C-alpha positions in Angstrom: 92.0 90.8 112.5 95.1 90.3 115.1 97.0 87.9 112.6 96.3 91.6 109.5 97.5 93.9 111.9 100.5 91.6 113.5 100.8 91.7 109.7 101.2 95.1 109.0 103.6 95.4 111.6 105.9 92.7 110.6 105.5 94.8 107.2 107.0 98.3 108.3 108.8 96.7 110.3 110.4 95.1 107.5 110.6 98.2 105.9 112.6 100.0 108.5 114.2 97.8 108.6 115.9 96.9 104.8 116.5 101.3 104.7 118.8 100.7 108.3 120.9 97.9 105.9 120.4 101.1 102.7 121.9 104.5 105.8 124.6 101.5 106.8 126.1 99.7 104.3 125.2 103.0 101.0 123.4 99.4 99.0 120.8 100.2 96.7 119.0 97.0 96.8 118.3 98.2 100.8 116.5 100.9 99.7 114.4 99.5 96.6 113.9 96.0 98.7 112.5 98.5 101.7 110.7 100.6 99.4 108.5 98.0 98.0 108.1 96.3 101.2 105.9 100.1 103.1 104.7 99.8 98.7 102.8 96.8 99.6 102.5 96.9 102.6 100.2 100.6 102.5 98.1 99.3 100.4 97.6 95.9 102.6 96.5 98.3 104.9 93.9 100.7 102.5 92.3 97.5 101.7 91.9 96.8 105.7 90.4 99.5 107.0 88.6 100.0 103.9 86.8 96.6 104.3 86.7 97.4 108.3 84.7 101.3 107.4 82.6 99.1 104.6 81.7 97.1 107.4 80.5 100.2 109.9 78.5 101.7 107.2 76.7 98.7 105.6 
């Protein structure tokens, strides 16, 4: 459980770094990487918390 929390935090941090590189350089590839990381991080987080909620209900 702790591993998944750290993984989600790390992915969010990497997305933030990608957006910072985009802001610094203006290269669109960093924006694309940041959005891709953010999308998969949010999907993983929703799945993780969905499983936690289902465990509480069931």
